[in-house]
C-alpha positions in Angstrom: -49.9 57.4 23.8 -46.9 58.1 21.7 -43.3 56.9 22.0 -42.5 55.7 25.5 -40.0 57.8 27.4 -36.8 56.4 29.1 -38.7 56.3 32.4 -41.6 54.4 30.8 -39.1 51.8 29.5 -37.7 51.3 32.9 -41.2 50.8 34.2 -41.9 47.9 31.7 -41.4 44.5 33.2 -41.1 41.1 31.5 -44.0 38.8 31.0 -45.4 36.9 34.0 -48.6 35.2 35.0 -49.4 38.0 37.5 -48.0 41.5 37.3 -48.1 44.1 40.0 -47.1 47.8 40.0 -46.0 49.2 43.4 -46.2 53.0 43.7 -44.0 54.7 46.4 -41.6 51.7 46.3 -38.8 53.8 47.7 -40.6 54.2 51.1 -40.4 51.9 54.0 -43.7 50.2 53.2 -43.2 50.2 49.5 -39.8 48.4 49.7 -41.3 45.7 51.8 -44.3 45.4 49.5 -42.0 44.9 46.6 -40.2 42.1 48.4 -43.4 40.4 49.6 -45.0 40.4 46.2 -41.7 39.1 44.7 -42.0 36.1 47.0 -39.2 37.3 49.4 -39.5 37.7 53.1 -39.0 41.4 53.9 -36.4 42.3 56.5 -37.8 41.6 60.0 -40.6 39.5 58.4 -41.9 36.0 59.1 -42.1 33.1 56.6 -45.0 30.8 55.9 -47.5 32.7 58.1 -51.0 32.7 56.5 -51.6 36.2 57.8 -48.7 37.5 55.8 -49.2 35.4 52.6 -46.9 32.5 53.4 -43.9 34.5 52.3 -40.9 32.5 51.0 -43.1 29.5 50.0 -45.1 30.7 47.0 -44.7 31.6 43.4 -43.4 35.2 43.0 -45.3 37.8 41.1 -43.6 40.0 38.4 -43.1 43.3 40.4 -42.5 46.7 38.9 -41.3 48.9 41.8 -41.7 52.6 41.0 -40.3 55.0 43.5 -40.9 58.8 43.3 -37.9 59.3 40.9 -39.7 57.0 38.4 -43.3 57.9 39.0 -44.7 61.1 40.5 -48.3 60.2 41.1 -49.3 63.9 41.1 -48.4 63.9 37.4 -51.5 62.4 35.6 -49.7 62.0 32.2 -46.9 60.1 33.8 -49.2 57.8 35.7 -51.3 57.0 32.7 -48.2 56.3 30.6 -46.6 54.2 33.3 -49.6 52.0 34.0 -50.3 51.6 30.2 -46.7 50.5 29.8 -46.8 47.9 32.6 -50.4 46.7 32.1 -50.5 45.4 35.7 -53.1 43.0 37.1 -52.8 44.8 40.5 -51.6 48.2 41.5 -50.5 48.5 45.2 -50.7 52.3 45.8 -48.2 53.1 48.6 -47.1 56.5 47.3 -48.1 59.3 49.7 -46.8 62.4 51.4 -46.8 61.3 55.0 -45.1 64.2 56.7 -48.0 65.0 58.9 -46.8 68.4 60.2 -45.5 69.5 56.8 -48.9 68.7 55.2 -50.4 71.1 57.6 -48.3 73.9 56.2 -48.8 72.9 52.5 -52.3 71.5 52.0 -52.1 71.9 48.2 -49.2 69.6 48.0 -50.8 67.1 50.4 -54.0 67.0 48.3 -52.1 66.9 45.0 -50.2 63.8 46.1 -52.5 62.0 48.4 -56.0 62.7 46.9 -55.5 63.8 43.3 -52.6 61.4 42.9 -54.9 58.5 43.9 -57.4 59.7 41.3 -54.8 59.4 38.7 -53.8 55.9 39.8 -57.5 54.8 39.9 -58.1 56.2 36.4 -55.1 54.5 35.0 -55.9 51.2 36.7 -59.5 51.4 35.4 -58.3 51.7 31.8 -56.4 48.3 32.0 -58.7 46.5 34.4 -56.1 46.4 37.3 -57.2 45.9 40.9 -56.1 48.7 43.2 -55.0 48.3 46.8 -54.8 51.7 48.4 -53.0 52.2 51.7 -54.7 54.8 54.0 -54.3 55.8 57.6 -55.8 55.9 61.1 -55.7 59.8 60.8 -59.0 59.7 58.9 -60.6 59.5 62.4 -60.7 62.3 65.0 -59.7 60.0 67.9 -62.7 60.8 70.1 -64.0 57.2 70.3 -63.7 55.3 73.6 -63.1 52.0 71.6 -61.1 50.9 68.6 -62.5 52.1 65.3 -64.2 49.6 63.0 -64.3 50.0 59.2 -67.9 51.3 59.3 -67.3 54.1 61.7 -67.7 57.6 60.2 -64.3 59.3 59.4 -63.7 62.8 60.7 -60.1 63.8 60.1 -58.7 66.7 62.1 -55.5 67.3 60.1 -54.7 68.1 56.5 -52.9 64.8 56.1 -55.9 62.9 57.3 -58.3 64.9 55.1 -56.0 64.3 52.0 -55.8 60.6 52.7 -59.6 60.3 53.1 -59.8 62.2 49.8 -57.7 59.4 48.3 -60.1 56.8 49.7 -63.0 58.5 47.9 -61.2 58.5 44.6 -60.8 54.7 44.2 -63.5 52.6 42.6 -66.0 50.6 44.8 -64.2 47.3 43.9 -60.8 48.5 45.1 -59.2 47.5 48.4 -58.7 50.2 50.9 -56.3 49.4 53.8 -56.1 51.7 56.8 -53.1 51.1 59.0 -51.4 53.0 61.9 -48.1 53.8 63.6 -46.0 52.2 60.8 -42.4 51.1 61.5 -40.1 49.1 59.2 -36.4 48.2 58.6 -36.1 50.9 55.9 -36.6 54.6 56.3 -37.3 56.9 59.2 -39.8 55.8 61.9 -40.2 56.0 65.6 -38.6 52.6 66.4 -35.4 53.7 64.6 -35.4 57.1 66.4 -35.8 55.4 69.8 -32.9 53.0 69.1 -30.7 56.0 68.4 -31.9 57.7 71.5 -31.3 54.5 73.5 -27.6 55.0 72.9 -27.6 58.6 74.3 -27.8 59.7 77.9 -30.7 61.5 79.5 -34.4 61.2 80.1 -36.8 60.5 77.3 -40.4 62.0 77.3 -43.2 60.6 75.3 -46.9 61.3 75.3 -49.2 58.8 77.2 -52.5 60.3 76.0 -52.3 59.1 72.4 -53.1 55.4 71.9 -52.9 53.2 68.8 -51.6 50.0 67.3 -48.0 49.8 66.1 -47.8 48.1 62.7 -44.7 46.6 61.1 -44.2 47.0 57.4 -42.9 43.4 56.9 -46.1 42.1 58.3 -48.4 44.7 56.7 -46.8 44.0 53.2 -47.7 40.3 53.5 -51.3 41.2 54.5 -51.6 43.4 51.4 -50.5 40.5 49.3 -53.3 38.3 50.8 -55.9 41.0 50.1 -54.6 41.6 46.6 -54.5 37.9 45.8 -58.2 37.6 46.7 -59.0 41.0 45.1 -61.2 41.7 48.2 -63.2 44.9 47.8 -63.9 47.4 50.5 -62.2 48.8 53.5 -60.0 46.8 55.8 -58.2 47.9 59.0 -54.8 46.1 59.1 -52.5 46.5 62.1 -50.5 44.4 64.3 -52.6 43.3 67.3 -52.7 45.1 70.6 -52.9 48.8 71.7 -50.4 51.0 73.5 -49.5 54.6 73.9 -46.4 56.3 72.5 -45.0 56.2 76.1 -45.6 52.5 76.3 -44.1 51.9 72.8 -41.0 53.9 73.7 -40.5 51.9 76.9 -41.0 48.6 75.0 -38.4 49.6 72.4 -35.8 50.4 75.1 -36.6 47.2 76.9 -36.2 45.0 73.8 -33.0 46.8 72.9 -31.6 46.0 76.4 -31.7 49.6 77.6 -33.4 51.0 80.7 -37.1 51.6 80.1 -37.3 53.7 83.3 -35.6 56.4 81.3 -38.9 57.1 79.6 -41.2 59.5 81.3 -44.9 60.2 80.4 -46.1 63.6 79.3 -49.4 64.9 77.9 -49.8 66.1 74.3 -50.5 69.6 75.6 -47.0 69.6 77.2 -45.1 69.0 74.0 -42.5 71.8 73.4 -42.7 72.9 70.7 -46.3 71.9 70.1 -46.9 69.9 66.9 -48.6 71.8 64.1 -51.0 69.0 63.1 -53.5 67.6 65.6 -53.2 63.9 66.4 -56.1 61.6 67.2 -56.1 60.7 70.9 -57.3 57.2 70.1 -56.4 55.9 66.7 -56.6 52.2 67.6 -58.1 50.3 64.7 -60.2 47.2 65.2 -59.4 44.7 62.4 -63.1 43.8 62.2 -63.4 43.2 58.4 -60.5 40.8 58.5 -61.8 39.0 61.5 -65.3 38.7 60.3 -64.2 37.5 56.9 -62.3 34.7 58.6 -58.9 36.0 57.6 -56.0 35.6 59.9 -54.8 38.6 61.9 -51.3 40.0 62.1 -49.1 39.0 65.1 -49.0 41.0 68.3 -47.1 44.3 68.0 -44.6 43.2 70.6 -43.6 40.2 68.5 -43.2 42.5 65.4 -41.1 44.9 67.5 -38.7 42.2 68.7 -38.1 41.1 65.1 -37.5 44.7 64.0 -35.2 45.6 66.8 -33.2 42.5 66.1 -32.6 43.8 62.5 -32.1 47.5 63.3 -29.9 46.7 66.3 -27.5 44.7 64.2 -27.5 47.5 61.6 -26.8 50.1 64.2 -24.0 48.0 65.8 -22.3 47.4 62.4 -22.4 51.1 61.5 -21.2 52.1 64.9 -18.3 49.6 64.8 -17.4 50.6 61.2 -16.9 54.3 62.2 -15.2 53.6 65.6 -11.6 54.8 65.7 -8.9 52.2 65.6 -7.6 51.2 69.0 -10.9 51.8 70.8 -13.2 49.1 72.2 
């Protein structure tokens, strides 16, 4: 493919028994995936849990972590060159444009990254025989079900984001692993838990919708589950979330309670009462039944409340340290 570029050289790891390329490694999930596959326990993660790959107790893989500055998955030439340079055994495809409302305003970009970008990754992986693990979303469903969705329910996305991620699912080969997850929060990057911790330190009433339900999922746990699926090279679609279902109202109250703030400050509102209204429609019920994991005899991730406690412990210390660092001298 010609002389490798400087970026290609940076994407070339040393020899190892198992090599993995992580796309989107600068995002909150991608960073934890890079840690998990390297044998480390991600921030707010748990060690030696079979559901998360017994992190911290196993032989690390050789990880090439490619963030957007290194690898734009919408660029076919760059993807082919990068994968050819790394020659991975596994590609964990975390790269995505996840700004749900922004996707609604720019569908071409959404499909270029989320759908066509996945086509490029699948093509490149096919050339070198790498197994693909593609991370998808609960937004492929319309939310009209009166029960959690199983992997064999028919997708019917309502938003551009959901349609573009479903497009990505359709681009991977039948032997690939597709992992749908939901309501993702982690120690790195913007997410609802981090936002709520910031709001917990400010006065006033907080209003969150109580007519949207789902399963909060914590990247430190999800990253370990991706390792388990990648190790086994399990084909097909898997729903992977932390266990339990709540509403955004319930989640907000739980964050404040765990953080030691007053959960009564949180009041419920309906989606129709949001001001301003959100451009992209959200599924009313996006709870995912982890049926394929359960029926395969694989362990499930911990309850979402347990994951939340671990994450708040990490983010709370981070917030306290930052607040103290910037506090004027002489104050307490």
